[in-house]
matplotlib code that plots the C-alpha trace (Angstrom):
import matplotlib.pyplot as plt

x = [6.1, 8.6, 12.2, 13.8, 11.4, 10.9, 13.5, 14.3, 16.0, 16.2, 15.0, 14.0, 17.2, 19.2, 17.2, 20.0, 22.2, 19.4, 18.4, 22.0, 22.0, 18.6, 19.4, 22.6, 20.5, 17.6, 20.0, 21.6, 18.3, 17.1, 19.9, 19.1, 15.2, 16.4, 18.7, 16.0, 13.6, 16.2, 16.9, 20.5, 20.4, 20.9, 17.3, 15.8, 14.1, 10.6, 11.7, 14.3, 13.0, 14.4, 14.4, 14.8, 14.7, 15.3, 16.9, 17.0, 19.9, 20.2, 23.6, 25.7, 26.8, 29.0, 28.4, 31.9, 31.2, 27.6, 29.2, 31.7, 29.1, 27.1, 30.3, 31.1, 27.7, 27.5, 25.6, 27.9, 25.6, 24.1, 23.6, 23.8, 22.9, 23.2, 20.7, 22.4, 22.0, 19.6, 21.2, 19.2, 20.6, 18.8, 19.8, 18.8, 19.5, 18.3, 17.3, 17.7, 15.5, 12.3, 11.2, 15.0, 16.7, 15.2, 15.7, 19.3, 20.1, 18.6, 20.4, 23.7, 23.5, 22.1, 25.0, 27.7, 26.1, 24.8, 25.4, 23.7, 19.9, 17.9, 14.4, 13.1, 11.2, 10.1, 10.6, 9.9, 10.3, 9.4, 9.5, 11.5, 8.5, 6.5, 9.5, 9.6, 5.9, 6.3, 9.1, 6.9, 3.9, 5.6, 7.0, 3.6, 2.2, 4.5, 3.8, 0.1, 0.6, 2.7, -0.2, -2.7, -0.6, -0.5, -4.2, -5.1, -2.8, -3.9, -7.4, -6.9, -4.5, -3.4, -1.9, 1.4, 1.4, 0.6, 3.8, 5.7, 4.6, 4.9, 8.5, 9.3, 7.7, 9.3, 12.7, 12.5, 11.6, 14.6, 16.9, 16.1, 16.8, 20.0, 21.2, 20.2, 21.8, 25.0, 25.2, 24.3, 21.4, 18.9, 15.8, 12.6, 9.1, 9.9, 12.2, 9.2, 7.1, 9.0, 9.4, 5.5, 5.5, 7.9, 5.9, 3.0, 4.9, 6.8, 3.3, 1.8, 4.9, 4.8, 0.9, 1.4, 3.8, 1.7, -1.2, 0.5, 1.5, -2.0, -3.2, -0.4, -1.3, -5.1, -4.1, -2.6, 0.5, 3.0, 6.0, 7.5, 6.6, 9.8, 9.3, 5.9, 7.0, 10.3, 7.8, 5.4, 8.3, 9.8, 6.4, 6.0, 9.9, 9.4, 6.6, 8.2, 11.4, 9.5, 7.5, 10.6, 12.5, 9.6, 9.5, 13.6, 13.2, 10.7, 12.8, 15.9, 14.4, 13.5, 17.0, 19.0, 16.7, 14.6, 16.8, 18.3, 14.8, 13.7, 17.3, 17.1, 13.3, 14.2, 17.4, 15.1, 12.7, 15.5, 16.8, 13.2, 12.2, 15.5, 15.1, 11.3, 11.7, 14.6, 12.3, 9.4, 11.4, 13.9, 12.4, 8.4, 8.3, 11.0, 9.5, 6.1, 7.7, 9.3, 6.1, 4.3, 6.9, 6.5, 2.8, 2.8, 5.7, 3.2, 0.3, 2.1, 3.1, -0.3, -1.8]
y = [25.1, 25.2, 24.2, 24.2, 26.5, 25.8, 23.2, 21.7, 18.5, 15.9, 12.9, 10.8, 11.3, 9.7, 6.4, 4.4, 5.2, 4.8, 1.5, 0.2, 1.3, -0.2, -3.5, -3.8, -3.1, -5.4, -8.4, -7.9, -7.7, -10.9, -12.7, -11.5, -12.5, -15.9, -16.5, -15.2, -17.9, -20.5, -19.3, -18.8, -15.0, -13.4, -14.5, -13.3, -15.8, -14.5, -16.7, -19.1, -19.9, -19.4, -17.1, -13.4, -12.0, -8.6, -8.2, -5.3, -5.6, -3.5, -2.4, -1.9, -4.8, -5.2, -7.5, -9.0, -10.0, -11.4, -13.4, -14.8, -15.8, -17.6, -19.3, -20.6, -22.3, -24.0, -21.3, -20.4, -19.1, -16.1, -12.5, -9.9, -6.1, -3.6, -1.1, 2.3, 4.2, 1.7, -1.4, -3.5, -6.2, -8.1, -11.9, -13.7, -17.4, -18.3, -21.9, -22.6, -25.4, -23.6, -23.7, -24.5, -21.4, -18.7, -21.1, -21.6, -17.9, -16.7, -19.5, -18.7, -15.0, -15.8, -17.9, -15.5, -12.0, -13.0, -9.6, -8.1, -8.8, -8.7, -8.8, -10.4, -7.6, -9.4, -13.1, -14.2, -18.0, -19.2, -22.6, -23.5, -24.8, -21.7, -19.5, -21.4, -20.8, -17.2, -17.0, -18.5, -16.7, -13.5, -14.0, -15.1, -12.1, -9.8, -11.2, -10.8, -7.2, -6.6, -8.2, -5.9, -2.6, -3.5, -4.1, -0.9, 1.1, -0.3, 0.3, 3.9, 5.0, 2.5, -0.8, 0.7, 2.8, -0.2, -2.0, 1.1, 1.5, -2.3, -2.3, 0.8, -0.7, -4.1, -2.2, -0.4, -3.7, -5.2, -2.2, -2.7, -6.6, -5.8, -3.4, -5.5, -8.5, -7.1, -5.3, -8.7, -6.9, -9.2, -9.9, -10.1, -9.1, -5.3, -5.3, -6.8, -4.3, -1.4, -3.1, -3.3, 0.3, 1.7, -0.3, 1.8, 4.8, 4.5, 3.8, 7.0, 9.0, 7.2, 8.1, 11.6, 11.9, 9.9, 12.1, 15.1, 13.0, 11.9, 15.8, 17.0, 13.9, 14.9, 18.7, 17.3, 19.5, 19.9, 18.0, 14.4, 12.0, 12.3, 16.4, 15.8, 13.2, 15.6, 18.5, 16.8, 15.2, 18.7, 20.3, 18.1, 17.6, 20.4, 18.7, 15.2, 16.3, 18.1, 15.0, 12.7, 15.2, 15.3, 11.2, 11.2, 13.7, 11.4, 8.3, 9.7, 10.8, 7.3, 6.0, 8.3, 8.4, 5.4, 3.0, -0.5, -2.2, -0.1, 0.8, -1.6, -0.8, 3.1, 2.3, 0.3, 3.3, 5.7, 3.4, 3.1, 6.4, 7.6, 4.7, 5.2, 8.9, 7.8, 5.2, 7.3, 9.6, 7.3, 4.0, 4.4, 7.2, 6.1, 2.5, 4.0, 6.4, 3.3, 1.4, 4.7, 5.4, 1.4, 1.9, 5.1, 3.4, 0.2, 2.6, 4.4, 1.4, 0.1, 3.3]
z = [3.8, 1.1, 1.9, -1.0, -3.5, -7.1, -8.5, -11.9, -11.1, -13.8, -11.6, -14.7, -16.3, -13.4, -13.6, -14.8, -11.9, -9.4, -10.9, -10.6, -6.8, -6.2, -7.9, -5.7, -2.6, -3.6, -4.2, -0.8, 0.6, -1.1, 0.1, 3.7, 3.5, 2.2, 5.2, 7.4, 5.8, 6.4, 10.0, 9.1, 10.0, 13.4, 14.5, 17.6, 20.0, 18.5, 15.5, 16.6, 20.0, 23.4, 26.5, 27.2, 30.8, 32.2, 35.5, 37.8, 40.2, 43.5, 42.6, 39.6, 37.5, 34.5, 31.5, 32.0, 35.4, 34.5, 31.6, 33.9, 36.4, 33.5, 32.2, 35.5, 35.8, 32.4, 30.3, 27.7, 24.8, 26.4, 24.8, 27.4, 27.1, 29.5, 30.1, 31.2, 34.2, 35.5, 37.0, 34.4, 32.6, 29.4, 29.0, 25.8, 25.1, 21.6, 21.2, 24.9, 26.8, 27.5, 31.1, 32.5, 31.3, 33.3, 36.7, 35.5, 35.1, 38.3, 40.2, 38.7, 39.6, 43.1, 43.7, 42.2, 43.4, 46.8, 47.9, 44.8, 45.1, 41.8, 40.6, 37.2, 35.5, 32.6, 31.2, 28.0, 26.8, 23.0, 22.0, 18.7, 16.9, 17.6, 16.4, 13.1, 12.5, 13.5, 10.9, 8.0, 8.8, 8.7, 5.4, 4.0, 5.7, 3.8, 0.5, 0.9, 1.9, -1.1, -3.3, -1.5, -2.4, -6.2, -6.1, -4.2, -6.6, -9.7, -8.7, -7.5, -10.4, -13.3, -13.3, -14.4, -11.1, -9.3, -10.5, -9.6, -6.1, -5.3, -6.7, -4.5, -1.6, -1.8, -2.7, 0.9, 2.7, 1.0, 1.7, 5.6, 5.4, 3.4, 6.2, 9.3, 7.4, 6.6, 10.2, 11.6, 13.7, 15.3, 13.2, 15.5, 15.5, 16.3, 13.2, 11.2, 12.6, 11.7, 8.0, 7.9, 9.1, 6.4, 3.8, 4.8, 4.9, 1.6, -0.2, 1.2, 0.1, -3.5, -3.6, -3.0, -6.0, -8.1, -7.5, -8.9, -11.9, -12.4, -12.2, -14.7, -17.0, -17.1, -17.9, -21.0, -20.5, -23.4, -23.3, -23.2, -20.8, -19.0, -18.7, -17.0, -14.5, -13.8, -13.3, -11.1, -8.6, -8.4, -7.4, -4.4, -3.6, -0.7, 0.8, 0.5, 2.3, 4.8, 5.8, 5.7, 8.2, 10.6, 10.5, 10.9, 13.9, 15.9, 14.9, 16.0, 19.0, 19.9, 18.6, 20.9, 24.0, 23.5, 25.4, 24.5, 23.9, 20.9, 19.6, 16.7, 16.0, 15.7, 13.6, 11.1, 11.0, 10.3, 7.5, 6.1, 6.2, 4.1, 1.6, 1.4, 0.4, -2.3, -3.9, -4.1, -6.6, -7.9, -8.1, -8.5, -10.9, -13.3, -13.5, -14.3, -16.9, -18.6, -18.9, -19.9, -22.9, -23.9, -24.1, -26.3, -28.5, -28.9, -29.7, -32.2, -34.0, -34.2, -35.5]

ax = plt.figure().add_subplot(projection="3d")
ax.plot(x, y, z, "-o")
ax.set_aspect("equal")
plt.show()
């Protein structure tokens, strides 16, 4: 399926602009990662420790009334989320005393809403030490996965391609951290799952572009390295856009109709797909072009 037909866009010629944009995104993302490592960002209970409960009431209940009831009973720091059209309430308390928080919340609601019975559909409690270990292990796993990517691409293509693919993948992960950090969205295991999912998607998208570039390089086509890379990207542009639109449609369905629980997860997927498509064209390929041109210049000087 060709969405655009034959195009002749000079992607490589726009690399200076794309590098500036990507550098800004990456710097903000690095700040976000550092804050996550320090535990200073909006950390979910997965990484900070705490309690999360999902309650289902027999009658509708407003967040304002629920918050007032908790405040009245000495529970001041609680994040409440209403699940629409279901009489359900999600209560999160980061850093709260494990084992007592759940009982305190239930006791408060039973006391203040005696005529509105409720059931506990789910309850999760994580200690602070476990949260800290999960946070550190997650960052280590992300670094190991990046090293695995560069080794795989270097083996399949060339070391220069491995560097480009790794830079693009790291860029996409940093972009997701940047957006969530700026929006003060909760960093939890679902978000990390989305980051690793997009890392795989971005790598796959980049490999498709690299495959076409490698084919054209082997054909010994006439023209500069910039021309060969531009032609290769334009040849697979329709495929790249169609694939991305397919994933965007699926992620959008989760975002609008999936409910509060996976709202942030689907948002992270949407951001990642868009950034991943951009990086395959404007980050990975231009980096390889720069490395290839430098290698050719070095070879010409030695001859």
